[in-house]
N, C-alpha and C positions, 0 to 999 in steps of 0.2 A: 268709431273714432278713426281719424286719419293717422297715417304713419308719422307725419310731422308732429301731430299732438302727443303721440306717445313718446317720441324722441324728446320733446320739450319737458314733459313731466319727469322723464328719467333724468334729463340733464339737471333740472332744479334739485332733484333728490340727491344727485351725486355732489353738487356744490354744497348743499346743506350738510350732508354727512361728512364731507371732507373738512368743513369748518369744525365739526365736532372733534375730529381726530386731532387737529391742531390745538384746540382750546384745552382738550382733556389731558393730551400729553403734556402741554406746557404747565397746566395747573398741577398735574400729578407730580411733575418734576420739582417744581418749587415748594410744594407743600409736602413732598416725600410720601405720597399716598399711592400705595400699590393697588388700591381699589379703583382710583381714577385711571391709573396707567392700564389696568386690565380692561376697564370699560373703553378706554381709547383703542386698545388693541381689537376688542369686539367691534367697535365702530369702524376700524380699518377693514375688518372682515366685510362689513356691509358696503363700504366704499368700493372695495375691490369687486364684490358681487354686482353692484350697481353699475360699475364701469363696464363690466362684460355683458351685462344685460343691454345697456345702452349700445355697445359696439356691435352685439349680435343683432339687435333690432335694426341698426343701420345697415349691416350686411345683408339681413334678410330682405331688404328692398331691392338688392341687386339680383337680376336674374341669374340662373345657372350659366356657367360658361363652360369652355372646353376643359378647363382644369378642374372644375367643381360641378360635375353633371347633375349632383344631388343638391346643389346649393351650398351655402357657406355656414349652415347652422352648427356644424360640429366645432367651429372656432370657439363658440361659447362653452362648449363641453370641455375643450382642451384648457382654455383659460381658467374655468372653474376648478379643474383638477390641480393645475399649478398653484393657483391661489390657495387651495385647501392644504396643499403640502406645506406652503410657506407659513400659513397661519397655524398649523399644527406644531410646527417648530416654536413659534412665538408662544403658543399656549404652554408648551413644555417649559420654556424659559420663565414665563411668569409664574408658573406653579412652583418651580424651584425657588425663585426669589420669595414667594409667599411663604413657603415652609421655612426658609432661612430667617426671615423676619419674625416668624412665630418663635423660633428657637432663640434668636437673639434678643426678642422683646422690643424691636424697634417700633416706633410709632410715628405718626404725622406730627408736622410742626404746628403746634396748637395756635401760634400767633397768626398763621396764614389759613386757618380754618375757613375764614370767610371767603378767601379765593377759591378754595376747593368747592364750597358750597355753591358759589356763583357759577362755576364751571358746571357743576351737575345740573343746576337749574337751567342754564343755557342749553345744555344737551336735551334736557326734557322738552324744552320749548321747540327745539328743532325736530325732535321726534314726533311731536304732536303735529307740527307743520307738514312733515313728510307723509304721516298717515292720513292727513286730510286731503292733500292733493292726490295721493296715490289711490285713496279709496274710490274717488270719483271716476278714475280712468281704469281701475282694475277689472271692471266688468267686461271691457273690450280687448284686453291685452293680457296673455299669460305672463309676459315678462314683467309688466307693471304690477300684476297681482303678486308675483313672487317677491318683488321689491317691498310690497306693502307688508308682507308677513316678516321680512327682515327688519323693517322699521318697527314693527310691533315687538319683535324679539329685542331689538335694541332699546326700546322704551323699558322693557322688563329688567334688563341688565342695569340700566341707569338707575332704577329705583333700588336695586341691591347695592350699588356704589353709594347711593345717598344714605342708605341705612349703615353702611360700613364707616363712612366719613362722620356721620352724626354720632355713631356710638364711640368712635375714637375721641372726638372733641368733648364728649361728656365723661371721659375718663376710662371707658373700656378699651384698653390699648390693644386688645387682640382683634377688635371689631374690623379694622381696616385690612389686616392680613387675612382674616377669615373670609371677608367679602371678596377679596382678590382670589382666594382659593376657589370659591364658588364660581367666580366669573372665568377664571382660567379653565376650570374643569368643563364649564358650559361651552366655552370657546373650542376646547379640544373635541368635544362631542360634535359640534356643528362641523368642525373641519373633517373629522373622520367620516361623518355621514355624507358630506359633499365628495370627498374622495371616493367613497364606496359607490355613490350614485353615478358619478361621472365615469368611473371605471366600468360599470355595468353598461352604461350607454355607449362607451367606446367599443365594447365587445358586442354591440348590436343586439343587446337583450331587448325583449319586448314583453308587454304585460300579458300574463297567462289569461287574465279575464278578458282582455281585448281580443286576444287569439281565440278564445272560445266564442266570443260574440260574433266575430267574422265568420268563424266556422258554421255557426248556427244559421247565419244569413245565407251562406252558400248552399246550405242543405235545405233551406226553406223556399228558394225562389223557384216558381214554376218553370218548367223547361230545362232546368239544370239537372242533368242526370248523374252528376258527380263532380268532384274536383280533385286536383292534385297540385303539388308544388307550392302550397301556401307558405309564403315567407313574409315576415314583418321585421322592420328595423326602425329605430328611432334617430333622428338627427335633429338636435335642438328641440324645438317645440312641435316639429312636424314628425308624423308617423307615416312610413312608407309601406304600402301593402301590395304584394304581388301574388297572383293566383292564376291557375289555369282551370277553367271550367269545361266540363265535357257536355256537348250538346248532341242532339239527334243529328245524324248525318243526312237526314232527309230535308232539314230546313235550309232556307236560302241564306246568303251572306247578310242580307239587309236585316232579316229577323235575328240572326245570330248577334250582329252588331247592337241591335236594340236590346237584347237580354243582357249583354255585357255592360252596356251603358247604365241600365236599370240597376244591376249589382253594384257597380261603382258608386252610383249616387246613394244607394241605400247604406252602403258601408261608411261613406262620408257623413251622412246624417246621424249614424248611430255612434261613431267614435270621435266625431269632431274634426279637428285639423288634420287631414290625412291626404296623401297623394296616392291614389289607387290605380293600379294597372291590371286589367283583366285580359287574359288571352284565351281564345276559344279553340277547342280541338274536338273532332268528331268522336262520339262514344262508340265503343265496340259493342254493337247491338246484335242480339241473337235473332236473326231473321229466318223465316222459313226457307228451306232449300229453293223453292220455286222463285222467291224473290231474289236470293243471291245469284241464281243462275240468270235471271232477268237482267240484273245489273251488269254481270259480265258481258252478256250478249249485246246489250244495249249501248255499251261503251264503244262498239265498232261503228264507226261513222257510215259504213256502207250497208248496215242493217236498218231497214225501215220499220220493223216490228217483230215481235216474238210471241208465240202462243203455243198452247198444248205441250206445256212442259210437264212431263210425266217421268217420275222415278220409280223403279220397281226392284225390290230386294228379293233375290233368290238365293238358293243354296250355293250358287256359283259366284255371287257377288251382286253389286247394284248396277242396273242398267238404266240409262237415261235417254229419253227421246224428246225432241223438240222441233217445232216448226219455225223457221225464220223466214221473213219476207225481205227481198232485196229489190233494188232498182230494176225495173223490167228491161232497161237498156244493157244490163251486163250480159256477157256471154256466159256459157256454162263454165268454162274454165276459170273466169273471174269469180263467179258465185261459189264455185268449189273451193277456191283459194280462201274466200271469206269463211266458209264453213270449217275448213281446216284450222284456221287460226282460233276460231271459237272453241273447237274441240280441244286443242292444246291448252287454251286458257283455262277451260273447265278441269282438264286433267291436272294442271299445276295447283289449282286452288282446292280440288277435291280428289286427293289421291285414292280415296275409298270407292270412287265410281269406276267401275271396271271398263265400261265401254259407253260412248256417247253417240248416238245416231241423229244426225241432223237432216231434217226434210227441208229442201229448198223450195220456195215460192216466189214468184214475182209479186211486188206490191200492188195490190188491186187499186185501179183508179176509181174515184168517185163516180158512180153511175148517174147519168142525167135521166130525170123522169118527169112524169106529170101526174096530176091527180085524176082519178077516175070517178065519174059522177054517174055511172050506169046504175039505174034504179034496180035492175035485175039483181046484181050482185049484192047491193046494199040490203035489198029486201030479203034475199035468201039468208044473209049473214044474221040479220035481225030476227028472223024466224028461228034459226038455230039457237040463238042466245035466249030468246024468250021461252023456248021450250025447256031449257035446262033449269031444273028446280033449285040447283045450288047457287045460281047467280042471283045476288040480291039487288044489283044495280049496274047499268051499262053507262059508263061516263062518256066514252068516245069511240067511234068506229071510222077508220080511215082506209081507203083503198087507193093505191097508186101504182104506176107502171114505171119500171127502169128499162133500160136497153136490153136487159137479159132476163127479167122476171117481173111478176105481178106480186105486190106486197100487200098484206093486210095487217094493220096494227089496231089492236083492241085494248081498252082499258075498262076493266069491270071489277065488281066488288063481290067478296065472299064473306062468309061468317068469320069474324076475327079469331074465334076459338078453334077453328077447324085446323087439324094437323097439316103440316106443309106437304107431306107426301100424298094426303087426299086431294089437296088443292092442285097438286102437280098432275095427278091422274085425271082430274076433271079438265084441266087445261088441255092435256094431250088429247083427250076424247073430242073436245070442241075443235081443236086444230084439225083433226082427222075428218070430221064432219064438214068443216068448211072447204077442205081440199076436194072432198067427194062431191060437193054441191056446185062449186063455181070453177073447178078445175085446178091444175097444178099451180101453186103459189107458195110464197113464204109467209107464214102466219106467226105473228108475234103477239102474245097476250100478256099484258101486265096485270097481275092480280093485286087488289088492294083489300084491306080489312074493312068491312061495312060499319 
């Protein structure tokens, strides 16, 4: 349903209930019926509520501005609170007059009973009209749905007024005053409840069940390692949700944004009309020492690579050694400056490491090579592999030359249930046999389960 349609329905409801206030107050005054006047006061409660619902719906169409960054929904809450306070005073006044009439034995003017009955019948027709137009639109708007329930409550109070007027016209003189007592008490209850609810909303209260729902969503999404700073506040019909989710520091920005968007959409689907803002932060992960050192070293732009990170704990403390690769064009002084920065960074981050020793290397350039198709080498390698009883299958054998070395790459299969240390021993034997057969070379064997 469009915003204009909702405004039109609420506007017709306001016109209808305003006419009821006029008719019942006028009828109650002429007939001297406190029941009618009490029902008119209840109708005025609905009229004020409908007015603020209409006003708030109109304001909600306006986008947030510099003065109202969260929108204008709180105006409805403030209006409801002021209206509730005013009607609480009216309810107290009606209750006082009802008790006075009971004590004095005053009753309605019987000659004008028909006027009172007509006013009540008119009110009931208006209530039915309001319930009919509001029920159709209530599925698409919380404001319209709220006004529908007010119309339903007004219809119930009108029946109470009808009973009181009828009882008084039939000779039960206390009927009118008793009906007025019931209606004024009901009106006071509605006023207090409205004041209480609006006060809670103005204090930024949120539903405990909705909080737990959002909490369970944040705990169940894959990739979210935790959350903090979950805050929820209600403004009018909107619920604002803010939270910070903790993600792995190894994921990129695009993936982090995708997870945050997924969380926002899941919360909106679960709790309805909500404005959700999710912020991402890296989680404090307990990484192995080698990975932590790698991150510190790799953060230096002049380092091209790091390897052989070894930490050894002795009775004199922990000692760390590592190899870093730098640009070959750097001088020794420049490379030494890089190593000093790395050592100081490690010392700041890991005060328990007594000493760090950095081995400097130049970054190796990629070798240019060519494939070797010498049948002699391939035949010798194939014979060595065929004679090994533990090899179940040979998938590939490659021999190629670089500027500095000859390389042999082999992929072969062993029994999948063999222990890894046994396979490693067999691979080492094969590597040794190949080097003895074809000369010095770099042999790399990739074992696979058969």
